[in-house]
N, C-alpha and C positions, 0 to 999 in steps of 0.2 A: 482697359484699353490695350489693344494688341498692336505692336509696332512691327511693320513689315520690314524684313531685312532685304537689302539690295543684293542681288546675286553678284558674287565676285567674278571678275574676269579671269582668264587663264593666267595672265601675268601676275595678278594679285594673289592667285592661289599658290604661286611658286615663292612668294615672299621676297622676290628680288627687289621690288621698289623700296620696301622697308629696310632691307640690308644695305642697299645703295645709299639711302638717306643717312643711316647710321654711320657708314664709312665716310660720307661727305662731312658730317658734323665733327667726327673724331679727327679727320685730317685738318679741318679748319682750326680746331683747338690746338692741335699739334703745331701748326705753322705759327699761330699767334704766340704760343709759348716760346718757341725756338727763336723767333725774330724779336722777342721782347716787347711786343705790342701790348701784351696782357700779362700782368704779374699774377702768379698763382700761389706762391708760397710766401707766408709772412714769417719773419724772423722773430717769433715770440720767445721771450718776453721783452726783447729790445724794441720791437715794434708792437704796438697795441692797436686794437680796433677803436675807432671813434664811435662812441655810442650816441644814438640820436636823442633828440629832446623827447622827454616823456618816457625814457627808459626806466624800468623799475628794477633797481638792483637790491642789494641787501639793506635791511632796515637798521639804523643806528640811532642812539640817543644823542641829543645835543645839549650843550650848556648855554647859559645866557652870557651877557657881556661881562658879568662879574665872576664867571667861572662856576656858577651854581647849576645844579641839575634842574632842567626845566620840568621834568616829570614830577607830578604831584600825587602819584599812586591812585589815580581815579579808576584804573583797571579796565577802562573801556577797550583798549587795544587787546587785552587778554581775553575779554568776553567775545569780541568780534572776530578774532583770528580763526579762520576755518580749520586749519590743521592743528590748532592748539599748540603752536610753537612758542608762544610767549607765556612766561610765568613771572608774576610780580609778587614780591613779599612786601606788604605794606609795613610802615614803621610802627604801627600799633598806636596806643593812646598817647604816647609821649610825643611832644612837639619840641622842636629846637627853639629854646628860649632866646638864643642869640639872634634869631631872625624875627623876633617879635611875634611868633606864633603864626606867621604867614605861610610857611612852606611845609609840606609834608613830603619830604624826599623818600623814595622807596628804600627799604632796607636792602633788598636785592631785586634785580631786574635781569632776567635771562631770556635769551632767544636761542632756540635750538635751530641752527642754520640748516641742519639736515632735514628738518620737517617743514621749514619755511617754504612757501610756494611763491613768494615775492609778488603777492597780489596787490599790495599797497593799501589794504583796508585799514591797517593800523595807523598809517599816516593820515588817512582821510578822517578817521574818527577822533584823533587826538585833539582835545580842545585847547591844549597848551602849546601846540606845535613843538612837542618835545621829541618826536620821532620822525625821521626822514629816511627816504630811500636814496641811497647814494648810487653813484654811477659805476661802481666796481662790479666786475663779473667773474673775478678769479678768487674764489674762496677755497682755500686748501687747508688740510690738516692731516696729521699722521694717525689720529685716533678719533673716536667719536666724542670723547671728552673735550678735545680741542675745538670741536665745531659747536659747542655750547658756549655762546658768548655771554659773559656776566656783565654787570653794570659798569665796572671799571673799563673793560675792553670796549664796550659799546660807546662809552663817553669819549674814550681816546680816539676811536675811529671816526666818531661823529663830529668831534671838534666843537667850536663855538659858533653859535648862530646869532647874527646881529639883528636885533629886533628894533623896529621903529618905536614900538610901544614898550616902555619899561614899567610893567605893572607892579613889580615888587617894590620899586622905589616909591610908587604912589601909595601902596598899601602900608609900607613902613612909615611914611610921612604921616598918613592918616592915623596910624596907631600911636605915633608920638604926639600928635595933636590932641587925641582923645585921652591921653594919659593925664591923671590928675597932677596938678602942680604941687610940689613939696615946699 
């Protein structure tokens, strides 16, 4: 398909209409800034942006109401992560007997924030709702090692997530009910 170009007028060939429009827009912005009708500069970090709903920030791990790690080392987030920013070290065959064999907390869980693209696939795939994207946008560090967040830092930043369903209490009570009487 060939598109026919309209012939430019003499005035358009001199670029004067484009220059006049640019000067008009610049003058309008200048007047808005000088009169205070429009704020241009934000005093960061005292003032911060309000992030909209659905904003995908950095991924963090969360704890349940009793302070336990919700992650059970299923490794789905590690497998689905497009840039391979997540690395989980499972606990191995040993299970925490204090919890009645219900929970397999990861030995280590690290997210390389330099590689993370904040896509949110880790949050979507997590069956335990153990990983959430928070609303922060200012991730800083003085070295590459500081930008690799390990399990303790991820849990600290993620905090506690209040669940309506407390599945571990249910599992522990079932385990106790099935235990033979002495």
